[in-house]
PDB file of N, CA, C and O in Angstrom:
ATOM      1  N   UNK A   1       0.843  -1.169   0.000  1.00  0.00           N
ATOM      2  CA  UNK A   1       0.000   0.000   0.000  1.00  0.00           C
ATOM      3  C   UNK A   1       0.893   1.239   0.000  1.00  0.00           C
ATOM      4  O   UNK A   1       1.815   1.353   0.808  1.00  0.00           O
ATOM      5  N   UNK A   2       0.608   2.168  -0.918  1.00  0.00           N
ATOM      6  CA  UNK A   2       1.367   3.410  -1.011  1.00  0.00           C
ATOM      7  C   UNK A   2       0.542   4.515  -0.365  1.00  0.00           C
ATOM      8  O   UNK A   2      -0.644   4.678  -0.653  1.00  0.00           O
ATOM      9  N   UNK A   3       1.189   5.264   0.509  1.00  0.00           N
ATOM     10  CA  UNK A   3       0.517   6.379   1.179  1.00  0.00           C
ATOM     11  C   UNK A   3       1.138   7.674   0.675  1.00  0.00           C
ATOM     12  O   UNK A   3       2.348   7.881   0.767  1.00  0.00           O
ATOM     13  N   UNK A   4       0.286   8.539   0.142  1.00  0.00           N
ATOM     14  CA  UNK A   4       0.758   9.830  -0.328  1.00  0.00           C
ATOM     15  C   UNK A   4       0.392  10.880   0.705  1.00  0.00           C
ATOM     16  O   UNK A   4      -0.748  10.948   1.164  1.00  0.00           O
ATOM     17  N   UNK A   5       1.361  11.689   1.063  1.00  0.00           N
ATOM     18  CA  UNK A   5       1.094  12.784   1.981  1.00  0.00           C
ATOM     19  C   UNK A   5       0.964  14.060   1.169  1.00  0.00           C
ATOM     20  O   UNK A   5       1.679  14.274   0.191  1.00  0.00           O
ATOM     21  N   UNK A   6       0.055  14.882   1.589  1.00  0.00           N
ATOM     22  CA  UNK A   6      -0.169  16.145   0.900  1.00  0.00           C
ATOM     23  C   UNK A   6       0.589  17.244   1.643  1.00  0.00           C
ATOM     24  O   UNK A   6       0.307  17.534   2.805  1.00  0.00           O
ATOM     25  N   UNK A   7       1.545  17.843   0.956  1.00  0.00           N
ATOM     26  CA  UNK A   7       2.298  18.951   1.531  1.00  0.00           C
ATOM     27  C   UNK A   7       1.742  20.243   0.958  1.00  0.00           C
ATOM     28  O   UNK A   7       1.621  20.390  -0.258  1.00  0.00           O
ATOM     29  N   UNK A   8       1.410  21.165   1.826  1.00  0.00           N
ATOM     30  CA  UNK A   8       0.810  22.420   1.406  1.00  0.00           C
ATOM     31  C   UNK A   8       1.710  23.568   1.814  1.00  0.00           C
ATOM     32  O   UNK A   8       2.057  23.717   2.985  1.00  0.00           O
ATOM     33  N   UNK A   9       2.084  24.379   0.832  1.00  0.00           N
ATOM     34  CA  UNK A   9       2.833  25.595   1.149  1.00  0.00           C
ATOM     35  C   UNK A   9       1.859  26.586   1.752  1.00  0.00           C
ATOM     36  O   UNK A   9       0.724  26.704   1.289  1.00  0.00           O
ATOM     37  N   UNK A  10       2.283  27.288   2.762  1.00  0.00           N
ATOM     38  CA  UNK A  10       1.401  28.249   3.417  1.00  0.00           C
ATOM     39  C   UNK A  10       2.033  29.627   3.420  1.00  0.00           C
ATOM     40  O   UNK A  10       3.246  29.779   3.277  1.00  0.00           O
ATOM     41  N   UNK A  11       1.184  30.622   3.585  1.00  0.00           N
ATOM     42  CA  UNK A  11       1.611  32.010   3.673  1.00  0.00           C
ATOM     43  C   UNK A  11       0.762  32.657   4.747  1.00  0.00           C
ATOM     44  O   UNK A  11      -0.464  32.541   4.724  1.00  0.00           O
ATOM     45  N   UNK A  12       1.388  33.326   5.675  1.00  0.00           N
ATOM     46  CA  UNK A  12       0.662  34.004   6.740  1.00  0.00           C
ATOM     47  C   UNK A  12       0.290  35.405   6.283  1.00  0.00           C
ATOM     48  O   UNK A  12       1.131  36.137   5.761  1.00  0.00           O
ATOM     49  N   UNK A  13      -0.981  35.781   6.481  1.00  0.00           N
ATOM     50  CA  UNK A  13      -1.423  37.126   6.133  1.00  0.00           C
ATOM     51  C   UNK A  13      -2.064  37.763   7.359  1.00  0.00           C
ATOM     52  O   UNK A  13      -2.485  37.068   8.284  1.00  0.00           O
ATOM     53  N   UNK A  14      -2.132  39.071   7.357  1.00  0.00           N
ATOM     54  CA  UNK A  14      -2.767  39.803   8.443  1.00  0.00           C
ATOM     55  C   UNK A  14      -4.051  40.429   7.924  1.00  0.00           C
ATOM     56  O   UNK A  14      -4.058  41.097   6.891  1.00  0.00           O
ATOM     57  N   UNK A  15      -5.133  40.206   8.653  1.00  0.00           N
ATOM     58  CA  UNK A  15      -6.421  40.796   8.305  1.00  0.00           C
ATOM     59  C   UNK A  15      -6.924  41.614   9.482  1.00  0.00           C
ATOM     60  O   UNK A  15      -6.698  41.260  10.639  1.00  0.00           O
ATOM     61  N   UNK A  16      -7.600  42.698   9.183  1.00  0.00           N
ATOM     62  CA  UNK A  16      -8.284  43.417  10.246  1.00  0.00           C
ATOM     63  C   UNK A  16      -9.494  42.578  10.653  1.00  0.00           C
ATOM     64  O   UNK A  16      -9.979  41.758   9.873  1.00  0.00           O
ATOM     65  N   UNK A  17      -9.971  42.787  11.864  1.00  0.00           N
ATOM     66  CA  UNK A  17     -11.033  41.936  12.405  1.00  0.00           C
ATOM     67  C   UNK A  17     -12.282  41.914  11.545  1.00  0.00           C
ATOM     68  O   UNK A  17     -12.890  40.857  11.376  1.00  0.00           O
ATOM     69  N   UNK A  18     -12.681  43.054  10.997  1.00  0.00           N
ATOM     70  CA  UNK A  18     -13.898  43.060  10.185  1.00  0.00           C
ATOM     71  C   UNK A  18     -13.713  42.228   8.913  1.00  0.00           C
ATOM     72  O   UNK A  18     -14.650  41.562   8.471  1.00  0.00           O
ATOM     73  N   UNK A  19     -12.518  42.258   8.324  1.00  0.00           N
ATOM     74  CA  UNK A  19     -12.247  41.457   7.132  1.00  0.00           C
ATOM     75  C   UNK A  19     -12.239  39.970   7.482  1.00  0.00           C
ATOM     76  O   UNK A  19     -12.760  39.149   6.727  1.00  0.00           O
ATOM     77  N   UNK A  20     -11.653  39.627   8.614  1.00  0.00           N
ATOM     78  CA  UNK A  20     -11.652  38.230   9.065  1.00  0.00           C
ATOM     79  C   UNK A  20     -13.079  37.745   9.287  1.00  0.00           C
ATOM     80  O   UNK A  20     -13.423  36.635   8.882  1.00  0.00           O
ATOM     81  N   UNK A  21     -13.916  38.567   9.928  1.00  0.00           N
ATOM     82  CA  UNK A  21     -15.303  38.181  10.173  1.00  0.00           C
ATOM     83  C   UNK A  21     -16.051  37.949   8.868  1.00  0.00           C
ATOM     84  O   UNK A  21     -16.830  37.002   8.756  1.00  0.00           O
ATOM     85  N   UNK A  22     -15.817  38.809   7.884  1.00  0.00           N
ATOM     86  CA  UNK A  22     -16.479  38.625   6.586  1.00  0.00           C
ATOM     87  C   UNK A  22     -16.029  37.336   5.913  1.00  0.00           C
ATOM     88  O   UNK A  22     -16.837  36.616   5.327  1.00  0.00           O
ATOM     89  N   UNK A  23     -14.743  37.054   6.003  1.00  0.00           N
ATOM     90  CA  UNK A  23     -14.220  35.828   5.407  1.00  0.00           C
ATOM     91  C   UNK A  23     -14.778  34.599   6.122  1.00  0.00           C
ATOM     92  O   UNK A  23     -15.162  33.617   5.488  1.00  0.00           O
ATOM     93  N   UNK A  24     -14.816  34.671   7.440  1.00  0.00           N
ATOM     94  CA  UNK A  24     -15.340  33.546   8.235  1.00  0.00           C
ATOM     95  C   UNK A  24     -16.810  33.289   7.929  1.00  0.00           C
ATOM     96  O   UNK A  24     -17.220  32.136   7.799  1.00  0.00           O
ATOM     97  N   UNK A  25     -17.609  34.349   7.813  1.00  0.00           N
ATOM     98  CA  UNK A  25     -19.035  34.162   7.535  1.00  0.00           C
ATOM     99  C   UNK A  25     -19.295  33.714   6.101  1.00  0.00           C
ATOM    100  O   UNK A  25     -20.380  33.222   5.791  1.00  0.00           O
ATOM    101  N   UNK A  26     -18.304  33.880   5.223  1.00  0.00           N
ATOM    102  CA  UNK A  26     -18.458  33.433   3.836  1.00  0.00           C
ATOM    103  C   UNK A  26     -18.271  31.927   3.688  1.00  0.00           C
ATOM    104  O   UNK A  26     -18.578  31.357   2.641  1.00  0.00           O
ATOM    105  N   UNK A  27     -17.771  31.291   4.732  1.00  0.00           N
ATOM    106  CA  UNK A  27     -17.576  29.843   4.674  1.00  0.00           C
ATOM    107  C   UNK A  27     -18.928  29.152   4.569  1.00  0.00           C
ATOM    108  O   UNK A  27     -19.868  29.510   5.279  1.00  0.00           O
ATOM    109  N   UNK A  28     -19.026  28.168   3.688  1.00  0.00           N
ATOM    110  CA  UNK A  28     -20.277  27.443   3.484  1.00  0.00           C
ATOM    111  C   UNK A  28     -20.480  26.335   4.507  1.00  0.00           C
ATOM    112  O   UNK A  28     -21.601  25.875   4.726  1.00  0.00           O
ATOM    113  N   UNK A  29     -19.400  25.916   5.124  1.00  0.00           N
ATOM    114  CA  UNK A  29     -19.485  24.885   6.158  1.00  0.00           C
ATOM    115  C   UNK A  29     -18.285  25.040   7.080  1.00  0.00           C
ATOM    116  O   UNK A  29     -17.288  25.655   6.703  1.00  0.00           O
ATOM    117  N   UNK A  30     -18.374  24.491   8.277  1.00  0.00           N
ATOM    118  CA  UNK A  30     -17.227  24.576   9.189  1.00  0.00           C
ATOM    119  C   UNK A  30     -15.979  23.889   8.636  1.00  0.00           C
ATOM    120  O   UNK A  30     -14.858  24.220   9.021  1.00  0.00           O
ATOM    121  N   UNK A  31     -16.181  22.942   7.743  1.00  0.00           N
ATOM    122  CA  UNK A  31     -15.042  22.209   7.179  1.00  0.00           C
ATOM    123  C   UNK A  31     -14.384  22.920   6.009  1.00  0.00           C
ATOM    124  O   UNK A  31     -13.270  22.565   5.625  1.00  0.00           O
ATOM    125  N   UNK A  32     -15.053  23.928   5.428  1.00  0.00           N
ATOM    126  CA  UNK A  32     -14.478  24.647   4.296  1.00  0.00           C
ATOM    127  C   UNK A  32     -13.313  25.510   4.785  1.00  0.00           C
ATOM    128  O   UNK A  32     -13.429  26.216   5.786  1.00  0.00           O
ATOM    129  N   UNK A  33     -12.214  25.445   4.080  1.00  0.00           N
ATOM    130  CA  UNK A  33     -11.033  26.213   4.484  1.00  0.00           C
ATOM    131  C   UNK A  33     -11.134  27.648   3.965  1.00  0.00           C
ATOM    132  O   UNK A  33     -11.904  27.945   3.051  1.00  0.00           O
ATOM    133  N   UNK A  34     -10.340  28.525   4.570  1.00  0.00           N
ATOM    134  CA  UNK A  34     -10.297  29.897   4.080  1.00  0.00           C
ATOM    135  C   UNK A  34      -9.753  29.935   2.654  1.00  0.00           C
ATOM    136  O   UNK A  34     -10.170  30.778   1.860  1.00  0.00           O
ATOM    137  N   UNK A  35      -8.845  29.051   2.324  1.00  0.00           N
ATOM    138  CA  UNK A  35      -8.319  28.995   0.957  1.00  0.00           C
ATOM    139  C   UNK A  35      -9.447  28.697  -0.032  1.00  0.00           C
ATOM    140  O   UNK A  35      -9.505  29.292  -1.108  1.00  0.00           O
ATOM    141  N   UNK A  36     -10.329  27.787   0.327  1.00  0.00           N
ATOM    142  CA  UNK A  36     -11.454  27.462  -0.558  1.00  0.00           C
ATOM    143  C   UNK A  36     -12.392  28.654  -0.716  1.00  0.00           C
ATOM    144  O   UNK A  36     -12.916  28.896  -1.803  1.00  0.00           O
ATOM    145  N   UNK A  37     -12.602  29.392   0.360  1.00  0.00           N
ATOM    146  CA  UNK A  37     -13.456  30.584   0.291  1.00  0.00           C
ATOM    147  C   UNK A  37     -12.837  31.609  -0.645  1.00  0.00           C
ATOM    148  O   UNK A  37     -13.530  32.162  -1.499  1.00  0.00           O
ATOM    149  N   UNK A  38     -11.550  31.871  -0.498  1.00  0.00           N
ATOM    150  CA  UNK A  38     -10.873  32.864  -1.333  1.00  0.00           C
ATOM    151  C   UNK A  38     -10.918  32.442  -2.792  1.00  0.00           C
ATOM    152  O   UNK A  38     -11.112  33.287  -3.665  1.00  0.00           O
ATOM    153  N   UNK A  39     -10.746  31.166  -3.079  1.00  0.00           N
ATOM    154  CA  UNK A  39     -10.802  30.684  -4.467  1.00  0.00           C
ATOM    155  C   UNK A  39     -12.183  30.892  -5.079  1.00  0.00           C
ATOM    156  O   UNK A  39     -12.295  31.075  -6.291  1.00  0.00           O
ATOM    157  N   UNK A  40     -13.233  30.867  -4.262  1.00  0.00           N
ATOM    158  CA  UNK A  40     -14.594  31.074  -4.755  1.00  0.00           C
ATOM    159  C   UNK A  40     -14.903  32.533  -5.042  1.00  0.00           C
ATOM    160  O   UNK A  40     -15.809  32.830  -5.820  1.00  0.00           O
ATOM    161  N   UNK A  41     -14.162  33.448  -4.426  1.00  0.00           N
ATOM    162  CA  UNK A  41     -14.445  34.867  -4.581  1.00  0.00           C
ATOM    163  C   UNK A  41     -14.209  35.321  -6.013  1.00  0.00           C
ATOM    164  O   UNK A  41     -13.361  34.783  -6.725  1.00  0.00           O
ATOM    165  N   UNK A  42     -14.967  36.308  -6.410  1.00  0.00           N
ATOM    166  CA  UNK A  42     -14.840  36.844  -7.770  1.00  0.00           C
ATOM    167  C   UNK A  42     -13.731  37.890  -7.799  1.00  0.00           C
ATOM    168  O   UNK A  42     -14.000  39.091  -7.808  1.00  0.00           O
ATOM    169  N   UNK A  43     -12.499  37.432  -7.814  1.00  0.00           N
ATOM    170  CA  UNK A  43     -11.346  38.320  -7.869  1.00  0.00           C
ATOM    171  C   UNK A  43     -10.761  38.214  -9.273  1.00  0.00           C
ATOM    172  O   UNK A  43     -10.374  37.126  -9.701  1.00  0.00           O
ATOM    173  N   UNK A  44     -10.692  39.329  -9.991  1.00  0.00           N
ATOM    174  CA  UNK A  44     -10.161  39.234 -11.359  1.00  0.00           C
ATOM    175  C   UNK A  44      -8.714  38.777 -11.359  1.00  0.00           C
ATOM    176  O   UNK A  44      -7.897  39.261 -10.575  1.00  0.00           O
ATOM    177  N   UNK A  45      -8.407  37.851 -12.236  1.00  0.00           N
ATOM    178  CA  UNK A  45      -7.040  37.330 -12.327  1.00  0.00           C
ATOM    179  C   UNK A  45      -6.134  38.276 -13.107  1.00  0.00           C
ATOM    180  O   UNK A  45      -4.933  38.347 -12.846  1.00  0.00           O
ATOM    181  N   UNK A  46      -6.704  38.998 -14.058  1.00  0.00           N
ATOM    182  CA  UNK A  46      -5.901  39.867 -14.916  1.00  0.00           C
ATOM    183  C   UNK A  46      -6.204  41.325 -14.601  1.00  0.00           C
ATOM    184  O   UNK A  46      -6.995  41.965 -15.294  1.00  0.00           O
ATOM    185  N   UNK A  47      -5.581  41.839 -13.569  1.00  0.00           N
ATOM    186  CA  UNK A  47      -5.771  43.239 -13.212  1.00  0.00           C
ATOM    187  C   UNK A  47      -5.005  44.111 -14.199  1.00  0.00           C
ATOM    188  O   UNK A  47      -3.990  43.694 -14.758  1.00  0.00           O
ATOM    189  N   UNK A  48      -5.495  45.304 -14.402  1.00  0.00           N
ATOM    190  CA  UNK A  48      -4.848  46.247 -15.305  1.00  0.00           C
ATOM    191  C   UNK A  48      -3.995  47.191 -14.464  1.00  0.00           C
ATOM    192  O   UNK A  48      -4.473  47.790 -13.501  1.00  0.00           O
ATOM    193  N   UNK A  49      -2.744  47.311 -14.837  1.00  0.00           N
ATOM    194  CA  UNK A  49      -1.853  48.228 -14.124  1.00  0.00           C
ATOM    195  C   UNK A  49      -2.071  49.644 -14.637  1.00  0.00           C
ATOM    196  O   UNK A  49      -2.673  49.845 -15.692  1.00  0.00           O
ATOM    197  N   UNK A  50      -1.585  50.612 -13.895  1.00  0.00           N
ATOM    198  CA  UNK A  50      -1.674  52.005 -14.320  1.00  0.00           C
ATOM    199  C   UNK A  50      -0.971  52.230 -15.647  1.00  0.00           C
ATOM    200  O   UNK A  50      -1.459  52.974 -16.497  1.00  0.00           O
ATOM    201  N   UNK A  51       0.163  51.594 -15.823  1.00  0.00           N
ATOM    202  CA  UNK A  51       0.914  51.731 -17.079  1.00  0.00           C
ATOM    203  C   UNK A  51       0.112  51.182 -18.256  1.00  0.00           C
ATOM    204  O   UNK A  51       0.083  51.783 -19.330  1.00  0.00           O
ATOM    205  N   UNK A  52      -0.547  50.024 -18.046  1.00  0.00           N
ATOM    206  CA  UNK A  52      -1.369  49.448 -19.111  1.00  0.00           C
ATOM    207  C   UNK A  52      -2.568  50.340 -19.425  1.00  0.00           C
ATOM    208  O   UNK A  52      -2.926  50.520 -20.589  1.00  0.00           O
ATOM    209  N   UNK A  53      -3.189  50.900 -18.377  1.00  0.00           N
ATOM    210  CA  UNK A  53      -4.328  51.781 -18.580  1.00  0.00           C
ATOM    211  C   UNK A  53      -3.925  53.020 -19.374  1.00  0.00           C
ATOM    212  O   UNK A  53      -4.649  53.441 -20.276  1.00  0.00           O
ATOM    213  N   UNK A  54      -2.781  53.603 -19.046  1.00  0.00           N
ATOM    214  CA  UNK A  54      -2.295  54.772 -19.774  1.00  0.00           C
ATOM    215  C   UNK A  54      -2.031  54.421 -21.234  1.00  0.00           C
ATOM    216  O   UNK A  54      -2.361  55.196 -22.132  1.00  0.00           O
ATOM    217  N   UNK A  55      -1.443  53.266 -21.469  1.00  0.00           N
ATOM    218  CA  UNK A  55      -1.181  52.825 -22.837  1.00  0.00           C
ATOM    219  C   UNK A  55      -2.483  52.639 -23.608  1.00  0.00           C
ATOM    220  O   UNK A  55      -2.578  53.033 -24.770  1.00  0.00           O
ATOM    221  N   UNK A  56      -3.488  52.039 -22.965  1.00  0.00           N
ATOM    222  CA  UNK A  56      -4.785  51.848 -23.627  1.00  0.00           C
ATOM    223  C   UNK A  56      -5.429  53.191 -23.957  1.00  0.00           C
ATOM    224  O   UNK A  56      -6.005  53.356 -25.032  1.00  0.00           O
ATOM    225  N   UNK A  57      -5.334  54.158 -23.029  1.00  0.00           N
ATOM    226  CA  UNK A  57      -5.913  55.486 -23.274  1.00  0.00           C
ATOM    227  C   UNK A  57      -5.229  56.166 -24.449  1.00  0.00           C
ATOM    228  O   UNK A  57      -5.887  56.811 -25.265  1.00  0.00           O
ATOM    229  N   UNK A  58      -3.917  56.025 -24.537  1.00  0.00           N
ATOM    230  CA  UNK A  58      -3.178  56.643 -25.642  1.00  0.00           C
ATOM    231  C   UNK A  58      -3.522  55.983 -26.975  1.00  0.00           C
ATOM    232  O   UNK A  58      -3.563  56.648 -28.010  1.00  0.00           O
ATOM    233  N   UNK A  59      -3.770  54.670 -26.944  1.00  0.00           N
ATOM    234  CA  UNK A  59      -4.056  53.929 -28.161  1.00  0.00           C
ATOM    235  C   UNK A  59      -5.506  54.097 -28.606  1.00  0.00           C
ATOM    236  O   UNK A  59      -5.767  54.365 -29.778  1.00  0.00           O
ATOM    237  N   UNK A  60      -6.445  53.941 -27.683  1.00  0.00           N
ATOM    238  CA  UNK A  60      -7.869  53.933 -28.024  1.00  0.00           C
ATOM    239  C   UNK A  60      -8.608  55.210 -27.685  1.00  0.00           C
ATOM    240  O   UNK A  60      -9.760  55.383 -28.085  1.00  0.00           O
ATOM    241  N   UNK A  61      -7.975  56.091 -26.967  1.00  0.00           N
ATOM    242  CA  UNK A  61      -8.672  57.290 -26.526  1.00  0.00           C
ATOM    243  C   UNK A  61      -9.328  57.037 -25.182  1.00  0.00           C
ATOM    244  O   UNK A  61      -9.343  55.913 -24.681  1.00  0.00           O
ATOM    245  N   UNK A  62      -9.864  58.089 -24.614  1.00  0.00           N
ATOM    246  CA  UNK A  62     -10.474  57.996 -23.282  1.00  0.00           C
ATOM    247  C   UNK A  62     -11.699  57.078 -23.319  1.00  0.00           C
ATOM    248  O   UNK A  62     -12.548  57.192 -24.203  1.00  0.00           O
ATOM    249  N   UNK A  63     -11.774  56.181 -22.357  1.00  0.00           N
ATOM    250  CA  UNK A  63     -12.903  55.266 -22.257  1.00  0.00           C
ATOM    251  C   UNK A  63     -13.808  55.630 -21.080  1.00  0.00           C
ATOM    252  O   UNK A  63     -14.856  55.012 -20.890  1.00  0.00           O
ATOM    253  N   UNK A  64     -13.413  56.620 -20.298  1.00  0.00           N
ATOM    254  CA  UNK A  64     -14.169  57.026 -19.124  1.00  0.00           C
ATOM    255  C   UNK A  64     -14.865  58.351 -19.384  1.00  0.00           C
ATOM    256  O   UNK A  64     -14.350  59.213 -20.097  1.00  0.00           O
ATOM    257  N   UNK A  65     -16.039  58.498 -18.797  1.00  0.00           N
ATOM    258  CA  UNK A  65     -16.748  59.761 -18.897  1.00  0.00           C
ATOM    259  C   UNK A  65     -16.187  60.723 -17.849  1.00  0.00           C
ATOM    260  O   UNK A  65     -15.439  60.321 -16.958  1.00  0.00           O
ATOM    261  N   UNK A  66     -16.552  61.977 -17.968  1.00  0.00           N
ATOM    262  CA  UNK A  66     -16.140  62.961 -16.966  1.00  0.00           C
ATOM    263  C   UNK A  66     -16.664  62.570 -15.588  1.00  0.00           C
ATOM    264  O   UNK A  66     -15.969  62.741 -14.586  1.00  0.00           O
ATOM    265  N   UNK A  67     -17.882  62.046 -15.536  1.00  0.00           N
ATOM    266  CA  UNK A  67     -18.468  61.602 -14.269  1.00  0.00           C
ATOM    267  C   UNK A  67     -17.636  60.470 -13.668  1.00  0.00           C
ATOM    268  O   UNK A  67     -17.403  60.449 -12.460  1.00  0.00           O
ATOM    269  N   UNK A  68     -17.186  59.528 -14.502  1.00  0.00           N
ATOM    270  CA  UNK A  68     -16.314  58.448 -14.028  1.00  0.00           C
ATOM    271  C   UNK A  68     -15.034  59.013 -13.427  1.00  0.00           C
ATOM    272  O   UNK A  68     -14.600  58.579 -12.360  1.00  0.00           O
ATOM    273  N   UNK A  69     -14.440  59.967 -14.101  1.00  0.00           N
ATOM    274  CA  UNK A  69     -13.189  60.569 -13.622  1.00  0.00           C
ATOM    275  C   UNK A  69     -13.402  61.287 -12.291  1.00  0.00           C
ATOM    276  O   UNK A  69     -12.566  61.184 -11.393  1.00  0.00           O
ATOM    277  N   UNK A  70     -14.517  62.014 -12.157  1.00  0.00           N
ATOM    278  CA  UNK A  70     -14.803  62.693 -10.892  1.00  0.00           C
ATOM    279  C   UNK A  70     -14.995  61.682  -9.758  1.00  0.00           C
ATOM    280  O   UNK A  70     -14.529  61.899  -8.640  1.00  0.00           O
ATOM    281  N   UNK A  71     -15.684  60.577 -10.055  1.00  0.00           N
ATOM    282  CA  UNK A  71     -15.898  59.535  -9.040  1.00  0.00           C
ATOM    283  C   UNK A  71     -14.572  58.934  -8.604  1.00  0.00           C
ATOM    284  O   UNK A  71     -14.365  58.695  -7.414  1.00  0.00           O
ATOM    285  N   UNK A  72     -13.674  58.687  -9.546  1.00  0.00           N
ATOM    286  CA  UNK A  72     -12.356  58.141  -9.218  1.00  0.00           C
ATOM    287  C   UNK A  72     -11.571  59.135  -8.367  1.00  0.00           C
ATOM    288  O   UNK A  72     -10.925  58.751  -7.392  1.00  0.00           O
ATOM    289  N   UNK A  73     -11.630  60.411  -8.739  1.00  0.00           N
ATOM    290  CA  UNK A  73     -10.940  61.441  -7.952  1.00  0.00           C
ATOM    291  C   UNK A  73     -11.477  61.495  -6.528  1.00  0.00           C
ATOM    292  O   UNK A  73     -10.701  61.625  -5.581  1.00  0.00           O
ATOM    293  N   UNK A  74     -12.801  61.396  -6.360  1.00  0.00           N
ATOM    294  CA  UNK A  74     -13.393  61.409  -5.013  1.00  0.00           C
ATOM    295  C   UNK A  74     -12.908  60.208  -4.203  1.00  0.00           C
ATOM    296  O   UNK A  74     -12.535  60.345  -3.038  1.00  0.00           O
ATOM    297  N   UNK A  75     -12.916  59.040  -4.822  1.00  0.00           N
ATOM    298  CA  UNK A  75     -12.463  57.833  -4.123  1.00  0.00           C
ATOM    299  C   UNK A  75     -10.989  57.944  -3.726  1.00  0.00           C
ATOM    300  O   UNK A  75     -10.616  57.562  -2.616  1.00  0.00           O
ATOM    301  N   UNK A  76     -10.163  58.459  -4.616  1.00  0.00           N
ATOM    302  CA  UNK A  76      -8.745  58.632  -4.297  1.00  0.00           C
ATOM    303  C   UNK A  76      -8.536  59.609  -3.164  1.00  0.00           C
ATOM    304  O   UNK A  76      -7.661  59.401  -2.323  1.00  0.00           O
ATOM    305  N   UNK A  77      -9.324  60.678  -3.125  1.00  0.00           N
ATOM    306  CA  UNK A  77      -9.194  61.681  -2.077  1.00  0.00           C
ATOM    307  C   UNK A  77      -9.597  61.113  -0.720  1.00  0.00           C
ATOM    308  O   UNK A  77      -9.026  61.488   0.304  1.00  0.00           O
ATOM    309  N   UNK A  78     -10.587  60.201  -0.707  1.00  0.00           N
ATOM    310  CA  UNK A  78     -11.077  59.623   0.537  1.00  0.00           C
ATOM    311  C   UNK A  78     -10.265  58.419   1.013  1.00  0.00           C
ATOM    312  O   UNK A  78     -10.385  57.999   2.164  1.00  0.00           O
ATOM    313  N   UNK A  79      -9.446  57.871   0.129  1.00  0.00           N
ATOM    314  CA  UNK A  79      -8.706  56.651   0.449  1.00  0.00           C
ATOM    315  C   UNK A  79      -7.672  56.910   1.547  1.00  0.00           C
ATOM    316  O   UNK A  79      -6.874  57.844   1.460  1.00  0.00           O
ATOM    317  N   UNK A  80      -7.701  56.086   2.553  1.00  0.00           N
ATOM    318  CA  UNK A  80      -6.773  56.201   3.672  1.00  0.00           C
ATOM    319  C   UNK A  80      -6.027  54.889   3.851  1.00  0.00           C
ATOM    320  O   UNK A  80      -6.622  53.823   3.695  1.00  0.00           O
ATOM    321  N   UNK A  81      -4.736  54.940   4.174  1.00  0.00           N
ATOM    322  CA  UNK A  81      -4.018  53.694   4.431  1.00  0.00           C
ATOM    323  C   UNK A  81      -4.546  53.042   5.701  1.00  0.00           C
ATOM    324  O   UNK A  81      -5.027  53.737   6.597  1.00  0.00           O
ATOM    325  N   UNK A  82      -4.465  51.725   5.792  1.00  0.00           N
ATOM    326  CA  UNK A  82      -4.946  51.048   6.992  1.00  0.00           C
ATOM    327  C   UNK A  82      -4.079  51.382   8.206  1.00  0.00           C
ATOM    328  O   UNK A  82      -2.881  51.634   8.081  1.00  0.00           O
ATOM    329  N   UNK A  83      -4.697  51.379   9.353  1.00  0.00           N
ATOM    330  CA  UNK A  83      -3.950  51.595  10.584  1.00  0.00           C
ATOM    331  C   UNK A  83      -3.544  50.230  11.124  1.00  0.00           C
ATOM    332  O   UNK A  83      -4.373  49.470  11.624  1.00  0.00           O
ATOM    333  N   UNK A  84      -2.279  49.941  11.014  1.00  0.00           N
ATOM    334  CA  UNK A  84      -1.753  48.654  11.460  1.00  0.00           C
ATOM    335  C   UNK A  84      -0.828  48.918  12.640  1.00  0.00           C
ATOM    336  O   UNK A  84       0.153  49.652  12.514  1.00  0.00           O
ATOM    337  N   UNK A  85      -1.138  48.325  13.777  1.00  0.00           N
ATOM    338  CA  UNK A  85      -0.289  48.570  14.946  1.00  0.00           C
ATOM    339  C   UNK A  85       1.112  48.017  14.776  1.00  0.00           C
ATOM    340  O   UNK A  85       1.940  48.147  15.677  1.00  0.00           O
TER     341      UNK A  85
END
C-alpha cells in the first residue's frame, strides 16, 4: 500500500477583524477552508496596471466619462491607508 502525503505551502497574512469576520461568515461549512473561500471569490485574475491603462488610453482614446473621472478622484481623495499597529 502506497501512502501519499499532501504537503501544502502556506503564507501568513494579516487581516483586520472586520475582514476576518467577513471571510469567516463566507464559509459554506465549518469544514471549508479559508483557501477554498478565497478561491470562490470573484477576484479578477488579470488586473490592469496604471501603465497598461495609460497605454490603452493613448491607443484607443479615453474610455471614461467625466463623471467616471470625478468619481475616481473622489475615491482617491477619501482613500486612507490602513492603521496597522
